[in-house]
C-alpha positions, 0 to 999 in steps of 0.5 A: 057821740053825745045825744040829747035825751029826747033823741034816744030811745031805750027798750028793755031793762037797763042797769048799771054795772061797774067792771073792776077789770075792763070798765067797758061802757055801752052808754053813759048816762042814767035812763030816766034821770039824765038829759043827755047820753053818751053812746060809745061808737065801739059798742055799736055793730057798725060804728062806720055809720056814724061820723063825729061832729065834736072832739072833747077832752083834747087838752091832754091828747097825745100828738098822734091822736089826730083830730079830723078837720071840721070837728068842733074842738073842746079842751074839756067838756063843752060848756 
């Protein structure tokens, strides 16, 4: 899920951490520097509360990766 920076509030300290083994992300973007943030549904306590509105990077998706009807679809990043 991508949100405009003005729609996201962070509380507490944030930090960047690169894990060479798992690479798990909570959110993408740099607080105080970027205009938008990507929040990964798998990092939420209850991801079922959110419904996707766009599908990105669909160009190389495998056939079994079904895109739900009604989504805006982009082969790469929306532009």
